[in-house]
C-alpha positions in Angstrom: 0.0 0.0 0.0 3.0 2.3 -0.3 4.0 2.4 3.4 7.6 2.3 4.6 8.6 0.2 7.6 10.4 1.7 10.5 11.8 0.4 13.8 11.8 2.8 16.7 13.4 2.4 20.1 11.4 0.6 22.8 13.2 2.8 25.3 11.6 6.2 25.7 11.1 9.2 27.9 8.9 8.8 31.1 7.7 12.3 30.4 5.4 11.0 27.6 3.1 9.7 30.4 1.9 13.3 30.8 0.7 13.5 27.2 -2.1 11.0 27.6 -4.4 9.9 30.5 -4.5 6.4 28.9 -0.9 5.8 29.9 -0.8 4.7 33.6 2.2 5.8 35.6 2.2 2.7 37.8 2.4 0.5 34.7 5.7 2.1 33.6 8.6 -0.3 33.3 11.7 1.7 34.3 15.4 1.0 33.6 17.7 0.5 36.6 20.7 2.0 34.9 19.5 4.2 32.0 21.9 5.9 29.6 19.8 9.1 29.9 16.5 10.3 31.3 15.2 10.4 27.7 15.7 6.6 27.5 14.8 5.5 31.0 11.4 3.9 30.5 9.9 1.2 28.3 7.2 2.6 26.1 3.5 2.0 26.9 2.5 3.3 23.5 4.1 3.2 20.0 2.5 6.6 19.1 5.2 8.8 20.7 8.2 7.0 19.3 6.4 7.2 15.9 5.9 10.9 16.3 9.6 11.3 17.1 10.4 9.7 13.7 7.9 11.9 11.9 9.3 15.0 13.5 12.8 13.9 12.5 11.7 13.4 8.8 9.8 16.7 8.6 12.8 18.6 9.9 14.7 17.1 7.0 12.0 18.2 4.5 10.4 14.8 4.2 6.8 15.9 4.8 4.8 13.3 2.9 5.0 10.1 5.0 3.4 6.7 5.1 5.0 4.7 7.9 4.3 1.4 9.6 5.8 -0.4 12.5 5.4 -3.9 14.1 6.4 -3.4 17.7 5.6 -4.0 21.4 4.4 -2.0 24.3 5.5 -2.8 27.8 3.5 -2.7 31.0 4.1 -3.5 34.7 1.1 -5.5 36.0 0.1 -7.0 39.3 1.7 -10.4 38.7 4.7 -9.3 36.6 5.2 -7.7 33.2 3.0 -7.7 30.1 4.3 -7.2 26.5 1.6 -6.4 23.9 2.1 -6.7 20.1 1.0 -3.8 17.9 0.9 -2.8 14.2 0.9 0.9 13.9 0.3 3.1 10.8 1.1 6.8 10.4 -0.1 9.1 7.6 0.9 12.8 7.2 1.4 15.2 4.3 0.0 14.9 0.8 -1.8 11.9 -0.6 0.3 11.9 -3.8 3.4 13.7 -4.9 3.0 17.2 -6.3 2.5 17.3 -10.1 1.3 19.7 -12.8 -1.6 17.4 -13.7 -2.9 16.5 -10.3 -4.6 18.4 -7.5 -2.7 18.3 -4.2 -4.8 17.0 -1.3 -3.8 16.1 2.2 -4.0 12.6 3.8 -7.0 12.4 6.0 -9.1 10.3 8.4 -11.0 8.5 5.6 -7.8 7.5 3.8 -6.6 5.8 6.9 -10.0 4.2 7.4 -9.5 2.7 3.9 -6.1 1.3 4.7 -7.3 -0.3 8.0 -10.4 -1.7 6.3 -8.3 -3.1 3.5 -6.0 -4.8 6.0 -9.0 -6.3 7.9 -10.5 -7.5 4.6 -7.2 -9.1 3.5 -7.2 -11.0 6.9 -10.8 -12.1 6.5 -12.1 -10.1 9.4 -14.2 -7.4 7.6 -17.5 -9.3 8.2 -16.7 -10.0 11.9 -16.0 -6.4 13.0 -18.3 -3.5 13.9 -17.2 0.1 14.4 -17.6 2.5 17.3 -16.6 6.2 17.7 -13.5 6.7 19.9 -13.5 9.4 22.5 -10.1 9.8 24.2 -7.3 12.3 24.8 -5.2 11.1 21.9 -7.6 11.6 18.9 -9.6 14.7 18.0 -11.6 12.4 15.8 -11.4 8.6 16.0 -13.0 5.3 15.2 -12.5 1.8 16.6 -13.1 -1.6 15.0 -14.3 -4.2 17.6 -15.2 -7.9 17.7 -17.6 -8.3 20.5 -16.2 -6.1 23.2 -12.5 -6.4 22.2 -10.9 -3.6 20.3 -9.1 -4.8 17.2 -8.0 -1.5 15.8 -8.5 2.2 16.6 -7.4 5.1 14.5 -7.9 8.8 14.1 -6.5 12.3 13.9 -3.8 13.0 16.5 -4.7 16.0 18.7 -2.8 19.2 18.1 -1.7 19.4 21.7 0.2 16.1 21.4 1.7 17.1 18.0 2.9 20.4 19.5 5.1 18.5 22.0 7.0 17.1 19.0 7.0 20.4 17.1 4.8 18.9 14.3 2.6 21.5 12.7 0.9 19.3 10.0 -1.9 16.8 10.6 -1.0 13.3 11.5 -3.4 10.3 11.3 -2.5 7.3 13.4 -3.8 3.7 13.6 -3.0 1.3 16.4 -3.9 -2.3 15.5 -4.1 -4.8 18.3 -1.9 -7.6 16.7 -2.4 -10.0 19.6 -6.2 -9.8 19.2 -5.9 -10.0 15.4 -4.0 -13.3 15.7 -6.7 -14.8 17.8 -9.5 -14.2 15.2 -7.6 -14.7 11.9 -8.4 -18.1 10.3 -5.9 -20.0 8.1 -8.8 -21.0 5.9 -9.2 -18.7 2.9 -12.8 -18.5 1.4 -13.1 -17.3 -2.2 -16.4 -15.7 -3.3 -17.2 -15.4 -7.0 -17.7 -11.9 -8.3 -21.4 -11.2 -9.1 -22.3 -11.5 -12.7 -25.1 -9.0 -12.2 -24.8 -5.2 -12.2 -24.6 -3.0 -9.2 -27.2 -0.3 -8.7 -26.5 3.1 -6.9 -29.1 5.3 -5.3 -28.5 8.5 -3.3 -30.3 10.2 -0.5 -29.9 13.8 0.7 -30.8 13.7 4.4 -31.6 16.7 6.6 -30.6 15.7 10.2 -29.7 17.2 13.5 -26.0 18.3 13.8 -25.2 15.8 16.6 -26.2 12.8 14.4 -23.0 11.0 13.2 -22.5 9.0 10.0 -21.9 6.0 12.2 -25.6 6.2 13.2 -26.8 6.5 9.6 -24.5 3.6 8.6 -25.9 1.3 11.3 -29.5 2.1 10.5 -28.9 1.3 6.8 -27.1 -2.0 7.6 -30.0 -3.1 9.8 -32.5 -2.1 7.1 -31.3 -4.6 4.6 -28.3 -7.0 5.1 -28.7 -8.8 1.8 -28.9 -6.3 -1.0 -27.1 -3.2 0.4 -23.4 -3.8 -0.2 -21.8 -0.4 0.4 -22.8 2.8 2.2 -20.8 5.9 1.7 -21.0 9.6 2.8 -20.0 11.7 -0.1 -21.1 15.2 0.9 -21.8 17.2 4.1 -23.3 20.6 4.1 -23.9 23.0 7.0 -24.8 26.7 6.4 -27.2 28.9 4.6 -30.7 27.8 3.7 -30.7 25.1 6.4 -32.7 25.3 9.6 -30.8 26.0 12.8 -28.8 23.0 14.3 -29.4 21.0 11.1 -27.0 19.6 8.5 -27.3 17.8 5.3 -25.7 14.4 4.6 -25.5 13.1 1.0 -25.3 9.3 1.3 -24.9 6.7 -1.5 -26.1 3.1 -1.4 -24.7 0.4 -3.6 -27.1 -2.6 -4.1 -26.5 -5.9 -5.8 -28.1 -9.3 -6.0 -25.7 -12.2 -6.7 -28.5 -14.3 -8.3 -30.3 -11.9 -10.6 -30.5 -8.4 -11.9 -32.3 -6.1 -9.5 -35.6 -4.6 -10.9 -36.9 -1.1 -10.1 -39.6 -2.5 -7.7 -37.0 -4.2 -5.5 -34.8 -1.1 -5.4 -37.7 1.2 -4.6 -38.8 -1.1 -1.8 -35.3 -0.9 -0.2 -35.1 2.9 -0.6 -38.6 3.4 1.0 -37.6 1.2 4.0 -34.4 3.3 4.4 -36.3 6.5 4.3 -38.8 5.3 6.8 -36.1 4.0 9.2 -34.1 7.2 9.0 -37.2 9.2 9.7 -38.2 7.0 12.7 -34.8 6.6 14.2 -33.2 10.0 13.8 -36.0 12.3 12.5 -34.4 12.6 9.1 -36.2 14.3 6.2 -35.3 14.3 2.5 -33.9 17.5 1.0 
């Protein structure tokens, strides 16, 4: 996927504990005879050593970065020590190199979501996971993929207050994949599914909804409405501003439908769309624009 592998130091500064409430001081594994205070503790998170590497590169004019690392975090627990395996991804800078015939655009949350989803799909886990919004002091906007109650992966935009500690002025998107959990759920059996011979159908809805409603809510309602024909649900436009009622926003959502056994007719498509509209109206008070 165009990422470069890096290997950062497992020894780190104990001061990084102060950057996140998720890091527990009592779980810090400290070195008895450290070479320096900056390398006196074992890391509880791979994020900060990764940000050190990003800062190092940016300061040398390497601003467009796709980095990944397989590594461990270290924790002191009640009955000894705990080492946890992670796969971490980092995105920052432009999506593609600057060129005369392309528009420059920045890497973003949705690009990272695509990479994480592609990884889970390749491992055969896409159908097993569900997603939940993440609210913590690391991400300004985040999402987690879970199986049951266990977090498989969480990713999002790193808060500016954390980036400031590393003198990073551009946005960084970070993903932390729980590799120990991944290994539990991945099966060695590979199941192949034939590509449908019948055409896909796309329909769009422009929904007027309350500002606090998230796309995650819309996605779940759509999934529950029809688990057979609806294959993809995408948010392709968000509008807030003039000509809308107060505390409202507009979501433009696309739905890709397909039947593996036959070509969909207009009657089937209309039935699904009517069910979607009714469920959006009942669950979140949505109206069509």
